[in-house]
C-alpha positions in Angstrom: -6.2 -26.5 114.3 -2.7 -25.1 114.9 -0.8 -26.0 118.1 -1.3 -22.3 119.1 -5.0 -22.8 118.9 -4.9 -25.9 120.9 -3.0 -24.4 123.7 -5.5 -21.4 124.0 -8.4 -24.0 124.0 -6.6 -26.0 126.7 -6.1 -22.9 128.8 -9.7 -21.9 128.3 -11.0 -25.3 129.4 -8.6 -25.4 132.4 -9.9 -22.0 133.6 -13.7 -23.0 133.6 -15.2 -23.2 136.7 -18.7 -24.4 137.9 -21.1 -21.6 138.4 -22.9 -22.3 141.9 -24.8 -19.3 142.1 -27.6 -20.7 139.8 -30.0 -22.4 142.4 -30.2 -26.1 141.4 -31.2 -27.1 145.0 -33.8 -29.5 143.5 -31.0 -31.6 141.9 -28.9 -34.3 143.4 -26.4 -33.9 140.5 -26.4 -30.3 139.3 -26.1 -29.4 135.6 -22.5 -28.7 134.9 -22.2 -25.0 134.3 -18.6 -24.8 133.5 -17.9 -22.9 130.2 -15.1 -25.0 128.9 -15.8 -24.3 125.4 -14.8 -26.5 122.2 -12.4 -28.7 123.8 -9.6 -29.9 121.2 -10.6 -33.6 121.8 -10.6 -36.4 118.8 -13.3 -39.0 119.2 -11.7 -42.5 119.6 -13.3 -45.1 117.1 -13.2 -48.5 118.7 -15.2 -51.7 119.5 -16.3 -50.3 122.8 -19.0 -48.3 121.2 -21.4 -49.9 118.6 -21.3 -49.0 114.8 -24.7 -49.0 113.6 -25.7 -50.8 110.4 -25.7 -47.3 108.7 -22.5 -46.0 110.1 -20.3 -46.9 107.2 -22.8 -45.6 104.8 -22.9 -42.3 106.7 -19.2 -42.2 106.6 -19.3 -42.8 102.8 -22.0 -39.9 102.4 -19.6 -37.4 104.0 -20.1 -37.5 107.8 -17.1 -35.8 109.3 -18.2 -35.7 113.1 -20.1 -37.7 115.4 -21.4 -38.1 119.0 -22.2 -41.1 120.9 -25.8 -41.8 121.6 -27.3 -44.9 123.2 -23.6 -46.1 123.2 -23.8 -46.1 119.5 -21.8 -43.6 117.2 -24.2 -40.9 115.8 -23.4 -38.8 112.7 -23.7 -35.1 113.5 -22.3 -33.3 110.6 -22.0 -33.9 106.9 -21.5 -30.5 105.2 -18.2 -29.2 106.3 -17.9 -25.6 108.1 -16.2 -24.2 105.2 -19.0 -25.1 102.9 -21.7 -23.7 105.1 -22.0 -26.5 107.7 -25.3 -27.3 109.5 -27.1 -24.3 108.0 -26.8 -25.8 104.5 -28.2 -29.1 105.9 -31.0 -26.9 107.3 -31.8 -25.4 103.9 -32.2 -28.9 102.5 -34.5 -29.8 105.3 -36.9 -27.1 105.0 -37.0 -26.8 101.3 -36.3 -30.4 99.9 -35.8 -33.7 101.5 -33.2 -35.2 103.8 -32.2 -38.7 105.0 -30.9 -39.3 108.6 -29.0 -42.3 110.1 -31.0 -42.5 113.4 -30.1 -46.2 114.2 -29.2 -44.8 117.7 -33.0 -45.0 118.3 -32.6 -48.5 119.6 -35.7 -50.5 119.2 -37.0 -52.2 122.5 -39.7 -54.9 121.8 -42.2 -55.7 124.5 -44.1 -58.7 123.3 -46.5 -61.1 124.9 -49.9 -61.5 126.6 -49.5 -58.7 129.2 -47.7 -56.3 126.7 -50.4 -53.7 127.2 -50.8 -54.0 130.8 -46.9 -53.7 131.1 -46.5 -50.7 128.7 -49.3 -49.1 130.6 -47.5 -49.4 133.8 -44.3 -48.0 132.5 -45.5 -44.8 130.7 -47.6 -42.0 132.0 -50.2 -42.0 129.2 -52.6 -44.6 128.7 -51.4 -47.5 126.6 -54.8 -49.1 126.2 -55.9 -46.1 123.8 -53.2 -46.8 121.5 -54.5 -48.9 118.5 -52.5 -51.4 116.8 -50.5 -49.9 113.8 -50.5 -46.6 115.6 -48.0 -44.7 117.8 -47.4 -42.0 120.3 -44.8 -39.7 121.7 -44.7 -41.0 125.6 -42.5 -40.4 128.6 -41.4 -42.9 131.2 -40.7 -41.8 134.7 -39.0 -43.1 137.7 -40.9 -43.4 141.0 -39.9 -39.7 141.8 -41.4 -38.6 138.6 -38.1 -37.8 136.9 -38.1 -38.6 133.1 -36.2 -41.5 132.3 -36.8 -41.5 128.5 -39.0 -39.9 126.0 -39.3 -42.4 123.1 -41.9 -42.6 120.2 -44.0 -45.7 121.1 -45.0 -48.0 118.3 -47.9 -50.5 118.6 -47.3 -53.2 116.0 -50.1 -55.5 117.2 -52.3 -56.2 120.1 -49.5 -58.0 121.9 -46.4 -56.1 120.5 -44.9 -52.8 121.2 -41.6 -51.0 120.0 -40.0 -48.2 122.1 -38.0 -46.1 119.7 -35.9 -44.7 122.5 -33.9 -41.6 123.2 -30.6 -41.5 125.0 -31.0 -43.7 128.0 -30.6 -47.5 128.7 -34.4 -48.2 128.6 -34.1 -51.9 128.0 -32.2 -52.4 131.4 -35.0 -50.3 133.2 -37.9 -52.3 131.5 -36.2 -55.7 132.4 -35.5 -54.5 135.9 -39.1 -53.3 136.3 -40.4 -56.7 135.3 -38.2 -58.8 137.6 -40.5 -57.5 140.4 -43.8 -57.2 138.6 -43.6 -60.5 136.5 -45.8 -59.5 133.6 -46.0 -62.3 131.1 -43.9 -60.5 128.4 -40.6 -60.9 126.6 -38.3 -57.6 126.5 -35.5 -57.4 124.2 -33.7 -55.1 121.8 -34.5 -56.3 118.0 -32.5 -56.1 114.8 -34.4 -53.1 113.7 -33.1 -49.6 112.8 -34.7 -46.7 111.3 -33.7 -43.8 109.1 -35.7 -40.5 109.1 -37.0 -39.1 105.8 -37.7 -35.3 106.6 -38.6 -32.2 104.7 -41.4 -30.9 102.4 -40.7 -33.3 99.6 -40.6 -36.2 101.8 -44.1 -37.5 100.7 -43.4 -37.4 97.3 -40.1 -39.4 97.7 -42.0 -42.0 99.9 -44.7 -42.4 97.4 -42.1 -43.1 94.8 -40.7 -45.7 97.1 -43.8 -47.3 98.6 -46.6 -46.2 96.5 -49.7 -43.8 97.1 -50.7 -45.7 100.3 -48.2 -43.8 102.2 -50.0 -40.5 101.7 -52.9 -42.3 103.8 -50.8 -42.7 106.8 -52.0 -40.5 109.7 -49.6 -38.5 112.0 -48.2 -41.3 114.2 -49.7 -44.1 112.0 -47.9 -47.0 110.9 -47.7 -49.2 107.6 -46.1 -52.5 106.9 -44.1 -52.2 103.5 -41.2 -53.7 101.5 -38.4 -52.0 99.8 -35.6 -53.7 97.7 -36.6 -57.2 99.2 -36.6 -55.7 102.7 -39.3 -55.7 105.2 -40.0 -52.3 106.9 -42.3 -50.4 109.0 -43.2 -46.9 108.0 -44.5 -44.3 110.6 -45.3 -40.6 109.8 -43.1 -39.3 112.7 -39.9 -37.4 113.0 -37.6 -35.1 115.0 -38.7 -31.9 113.1 -41.7 -29.9 112.6 -41.5 -30.6 108.9 -43.5 -33.3 107.1 -41.7 -36.6 107.6 -41.5 -40.2 108.0 -39.1 -42.9 109.6 -38.5 -46.4 107.8 -37.8 -49.0 110.5 -35.9 -51.7 108.6 -36.2 -55.2 109.9 -33.0 -57.5 109.8 -31.2 -54.4 109.3 -27.8 -56.0 110.0 -28.4 -57.7 106.5 -30.6 -55.1 104.8 -29.0 -51.7 105.7 -27.2 -51.2 102.3 -30.3 -52.3 100.3 -32.5 -49.9 102.0 -29.8 -47.0 102.0 -29.0 -47.0 98.4 -32.5 -47.6 97.2 -33.5 -44.4 99.0 -30.6 -42.5 97.7 -31.3 -43.6 94.2 -35.0 -42.6 94.3 -34.0 -39.4 96.2 -32.2 -38.0 93.4 -35.3 -36.8 91.6 -36.2 -34.9 94.9 -32.9 -33.5 95.5 -32.3 -35.6 98.7 -29.4 -34.8 100.9 -28.0 -37.0 103.7 -27.9 -34.8 106.8 -27.4 -35.1 110.5 -30.4 -34.9 113.1 -31.7 -31.3 112.5 -31.5 -29.8 116.1 -32.1 -26.1 114.7 -35.6 -27.2 113.4 -36.4 -29.4 116.4 -35.8 -26.5 118.7 -38.1 -24.2 116.5 -40.8 -26.8 117.0 -40.2 -27.2 120.6 -39.1 -30.6 120.6 -36.9 -31.8 123.4 -33.5 -33.6 123.4 -33.2 -36.1 126.4 -29.8 -35.6 128.1 -29.6 -32.0 126.9 -32.9 -30.4 127.8 -34.3 -32.9 130.2 -32.9 -36.1 132.3 -33.9 -38.2 135.2 -34.0 -35.3 137.6 -36.3 -33.3 135.5 -40.0 -33.4 136.0 -42.4 -33.2 133.1 -43.9 -30.0 134.7 -40.5 -28.4 134.4 -40.0 -28.9 130.6 -43.4 -28.4 128.8 -44.4 -32.1 129.2 -47.0 -31.5 131.8 -49.6 -32.6 129.2 -47.9 -36.2 129.3 -49.4 -36.5 132.8 -53.0 -37.3 132.3 -55.6 -36.3 134.9 -57.9 -39.2 134.0 -55.6 -42.2 133.9 -57.2 -44.7 136.6 -54.5 -47.2 136.4 -51.4 -47.1 138.3 -48.1 -46.5 136.7 -44.5 -45.7 137.9 -44.1 -42.1 139.1 -48.0 -41.6 139.2 -48.0 -40.8 143.2 -45.1 -38.4 142.9 -46.2 -36.6 139.6 -49.6 -36.0 141.2 -48.2 -34.7 144.5 -46.0 -32.5 142.4 -49.0 -31.2 140.5 -50.8 -30.3 143.7 -47.7 -28.4 145.0 -47.4 -26.6 141.8 -51.1 -25.5 141.7 -50.7 -24.5 145.5 -47.9 -22.1 144.4 -45.0 -24.2 145.9 -43.5 -26.3 143.1 -40.9 -28.9 144.1 -38.1 -27.3 141.9 -36.5 -24.1 141.3 -36.0 -23.9 137.6 -38.3 -24.5 134.8 -38.0 -24.4 131.0 -39.0 -21.5 128.7 -38.5 -20.4 125.2 -36.2 -17.4 124.6 -35.4 -15.4 121.7 -32.1 -13.6 122.2 -29.8 -11.5 120.3 -26.0 -11.6 119.3 -24.4 -13.3 116.3 -26.2 -16.0 114.5 -25.8 -19.3 116.5 -25.1 -21.8 113.7 -23.8 -24.9 115.3 -24.1 -26.8 118.5 -23.5 -25.3 121.7 -20.4 -26.7 123.6 -21.8 -25.6 127.1 -25.0 -24.6 128.9 -24.6 -20.8 128.5 -25.5 -18.9 131.5 -28.8 -16.8 131.7 -28.5 -13.5 133.9 -31.2 -11.3 135.2 -31.7 -8.1 133.2 -29.7 -5.9 135.6 -26.7 -8.4 135.0 -26.1 -8.9 138.7 -25.9 -12.6 138.8 -26.5 -15.9 137.0 -29.8 -17.5 137.5 -30.5 -20.1 135.0 -28.8 -21.8 131.7 -29.5 -22.2 128.2 -29.9 -26.0 127.1 -30.7 -25.6 123.3 -29.8 -22.6 121.4 -29.7 -22.1 117.4 -30.5 -19.4 114.8 -33.8 -19.5 113.1 -33.5 -18.0 109.5 -37.3 -17.7 109.3 -37.5 -15.6 112.5 -34.2 -13.8 111.8 -33.1 -14.2 115.5 -31.5 -16.7 117.8 -33.8 -18.8 119.7 -33.4 -21.1 122.7 -34.8 -23.5 125.2 -33.6 -22.3 128.6 -34.1 -23.1 132.3 -34.9 -20.0 134.6 -36.4 -19.5 137.8 -40.1 -20.7 138.1 -41.1 -17.2 139.4 -39.6 -15.6 136.2 -41.1 -17.9 133.5 -43.9 -15.7 132.1 -43.9 -14.5 128.5 -42.3 -11.0 128.1 -39.9 -11.4 131.0 -36.5 -10.2 129.9 -33.0 -11.7 130.6 -29.4 -11.4 129.4 -27.5 -14.5 128.0 -23.8 -14.8 128.1 -22.7 -16.1 124.8 -19.3 -17.7 124.4 -16.4 -16.1 122.5 -17.3 -17.9 119.3 -20.2 -15.7 119.2 -18.6 -12.6 120.5 -18.5 -13.4 124.0 -21.0 -10.6 125.1 -24.1 -10.5 127.2 -27.0 -10.1 124.9 -30.7 -9.4 125.6 -33.1 -12.3 125.6 -36.9 -12.5 126.2 -39.3 -15.2 127.1 -41.7 -16.2 124.2 -44.2 -18.9 123.5 -43.0 -22.5 122.5 -43.2 -23.7 119.7 -41.1 -20.9 118.0 -42.6 -21.8 114.7 -45.8 -23.8 113.8 -45.3 -27.4 112.6 -46.8 -29.4 109.7 -48.4 -31.7 112.5 -49.1 -29.8 115.7 -47.9 -32.1 118.6 -50.2 -33.4 121.4 -49.5 -30.4 123.6 -50.7 -27.9 121.1 -53.8 -30.0 120.1 -54.7 -30.3 123.8 -54.1 -26.5 124.5 -56.6 -25.8 121.4 -59.1 -28.0 123.3 -58.7 -26.1 126.5 -57.1 -29.3 128.2 -53.7 -29.4 129.8 -53.2 -33.0 129.4 -53.8 -36.0 126.7 -54.8 -39.5 127.1 
């Protein structure tokens, strides 16, 4: 970046102002809608933020940028922009197989005689229906129904669960809950960290690493295994709509290099590439990113997660009363919020990297902003930009049309957008929302 470019970017950031015309009256802390752009700030690497056991290996593999997630440095780019950037990584994901450093998914273990009862109290879904060596995608809500975290929940045994968490301090929440409830459990982060193996050739690579038994793991199923003398847990899960697995390495502080290099070596036969988490593909699959698409002020009914609020769970759980009240209000046509998430297809130049801001959504007459985009990207298969966006509840129907204000990196124009169904593209394993919908239900156990 030249000095001149830096001054321009500083001036652009300085001119950014919050757009208060978007109705966020349902929030205590509004989403920041200042369009400050790609601010010229270098990330400080220091001991204040944790380096994961795979961090140095990611750097060796070419990681050139990172973010902070769960107070851990998180690789967010390996292929340089001049070499094609994130879209080259996408090509490896949808055609071959990829490995991701996702140690930021801290593993919070709940273990003890009351583990099932405690977990059932903190998640909206029914924990009693999760069999050992299986998992589920779940949400945890606060007493107002806001989503605190949306982890993958693994049940290792009758008395042991792991929360593989998204980007919030779930261990502190769980410990705080149990100060008052006094369930007979231990709650602590453990020395386990996963890598994700994602892509159509993932199963073949995993069979090479662990044997044919991998092919028998069901979606959200688990398997204990060993690799290079390291004990691991394998799940058929991932942050994409592609075929994929996660390898949770035990005693990872000591074993990280053994796991990483063994996968790299076996991956040569499958054209393995180390890449960053594939937000382009997760958006197409309708997978949400906590802190970006949802947060603790977002109700599940606002973001395609209504299916996570069962109508038949008899046991009490945190947020149950608020969520049932919200559902009653929604069914009466009076939702307790102004904005809701939709899928958009939009025009303009292809969006080929992370958005720096929440881009504004306008009504088609371009009179005033009324919402914002939280996750945009370009879909090569659909030959259009796609996005998860928050628009007024009354304007959420498929076919409704809007305008999206693209930043100068993508032409700086207002482009046409239209509400479409989510997911944008089918997944190898349809998620629970899609399965429930196919059964004529609006919730899952």
